[in-house]
C-alpha positions, -999 to +999 in steps of 0.1 A: -453+385-363-490+383-367-511+398-339-533+368-331-542+377-295-550+410-276-518+406-257-499+409-290-511+444-296-490+474-288-500+503-265-486+526-292-514+529-318-491+535-347-472+503-340-503+482-346-498+475-384-516+442-388-544+421-372-539+384-375-515+388-404-538+412-423-520+445-432-539+475-418-514+502-427-527+533-443-533+532-481-525+495-482-559+480-474-584+467-498-621+465-489-620+428-483-591+431-460-609+457-439-638+433-434-614+404-427-594+426-402-626+434-383-637+398-382-602+388-370-603+413-342-638+401-332-624+366-328-596+380-306-622+397-284-642+365-281-610+347-271-603+373-245-639+369-231-633+331-228-605+338-204-630+351-179-655+323-181-657+289-163-634+265-181-632+227-182-624+206-152-586+201-147-573+167-135-548+170-107-512+165-118-477+172-105-476+202-129-512+213-129-522+222-165-539+255-159-529+267-193-564+262-207-592+285-216-612+299-187-606+316-154-626+293-130-619+255-129-627+225-108-596+205-099-604+168-097-583+140-083-559+137-054-524+139-071-500+161-053-494+194-071-459+209-070-463+236-098-487+252-122-481+253-159-473+288-173-502+305-191-501+310-229-512+340-250-549+329-249-552+316-214-557+336-182-529+348-160-554+347-131-571+315-120-598+306-095-596+269-086-621+248-067-606+216-053-630+187-055-610+164-032-581+161-008-547+168-024-515+184-014-504+218-027-466+221-024-453+256-014-422+266-034-407+296-051-427+289-082-460+282-064-461+306-035-489+298-010-502+323+015-493+302+045-457+297+033-462+259+038-477+229+021-515+227+023-539+197+021-571+207+004-606+197+015-634+192-010-649+226-017-618+247-009-613+275-034-581+294-041-571+323-064-537+325-081-520+351-101-491+346-126-465+374-122-446+364-154-424+338-136-443+323-107-479+316-096-488+334-064-518+325-042-537+357-034-568+342-017-578+309-002-614+303+010-624+274+032-655+253+023-690+261+036-687+232+060-660+251+079-677+264+110-659+295+123-680+292+156-660+261+165-625+277+160-603+284+190-587+318+192-558+327+215-571+363+222-608+357+230-628+344+259-643+311+248-662+282+262-651+247+252-678+222+249-655+192+246-624+180+265-591+197+257-560+176+260-523+183+256-496+159+243-474+144+270-438+146+258-417+116+268-382+128+279-351+108+269-322+110+293-286+120+285-263+105+312-293+101+335-303+137+330-337+148+316-340+183+300-375+195+291-382+221+265-412+243+273-418+251+237-424+215+230-452+207+255-469+215+287-468+180+301-438+157+303-431+121+313-399+102+322-390+067+333-360+068+357-328+050+348-322+017+366-308+021+401-289+054+396-292+091+405-313+109+380-317+147+374-345+168+360-325+197+346-338+232+342-357+237+309-332+245+281-354+272+266-370+289+296-373+327+293-397+355+302-420+344+275-427+312+295-441+330+325-475+316+334-470+282+316-481+253+337-484+215+334-473+183+349-442+160+352-452+123+353-423+103+366-422+065+366-399+047+389-377+021+372-392-014+372-359-031+380-340-011+405-352+020+425-336+053+415-335+088+429-344+121+412-329+155+419-343+187+405-325+217+388-320+249+406-350+267+390-375+243+406-387+256+439-414+248+464-443+271+474-420+290+498-395+298+470-369+274+483-351+247+463-374+218+456-363+185+471-383+153+473-376+116+480-394+101+451-412+068+459-391+037+456-419+014+447-408-003+414-428+011+385-446+035+408-458+067+392-454+102+408-469+133+395-456+169+400-474+200+389-455+232+379-460+268+370-434+291+356-430+322+378-400+338+361-371+329+338-353+313+368-382+302+390-405+272+384-429+266+413-433+228+417-458+208+438-459+171+444-493+158+437-488+122+448-476+087+440-496+058+426-479+025+434 
């Protein structure tokens, strides 16, 4: 087989017996073939150099055609990308891609993203990808210059918020008139009581020591047709540490708010804030 690319050569010098089909074995070369072999090798070096230069723009596609000359490319368009084409002998196994628009990169075993999840790009995002012989692996991902690190919230630093911060209120769906919150889902919960029956706010299904310190609100709406009652699970306690009991307002469609704080895996301090008719 003719050695047409640098990757075709052997690390064992004696095993390299031709260059681009030109025989370079001892005592078998003519003067013209020496010149031709040198010229052929120079073309291989130039091709290798091209692998490290900026290549042409690549239009987004399901299988992104990165098997073109160059190491750096702009990716245009917004088509979802699920895989990268395998490189060839004369295309780079390492690619730096700048995404010029919003598209989805799909994480998979063949396109392994750093986050382990799908990513939606923003114009100006840059990623670096290495081909390991079977799969493309993301080794770097840089956010665009417009990304302002000063406005990112961290969970382990003291910060001042300059805009309102809101949590999602999770609406609870009853099972046989019983509502069961999950603390990993939200801080705040809402429920509309079932018509004219006894309802129960059960202990959270996922409460454990890791929930200690979590706080929020329960926003309970009385049924609009027939007044109902609401009992609380054994973990809910008043400020004295006693079982929490309350005669929720009977006004139809009235809204009562309770604030809570998790004290332990079996203790949730609960305070009635008030009722709005």
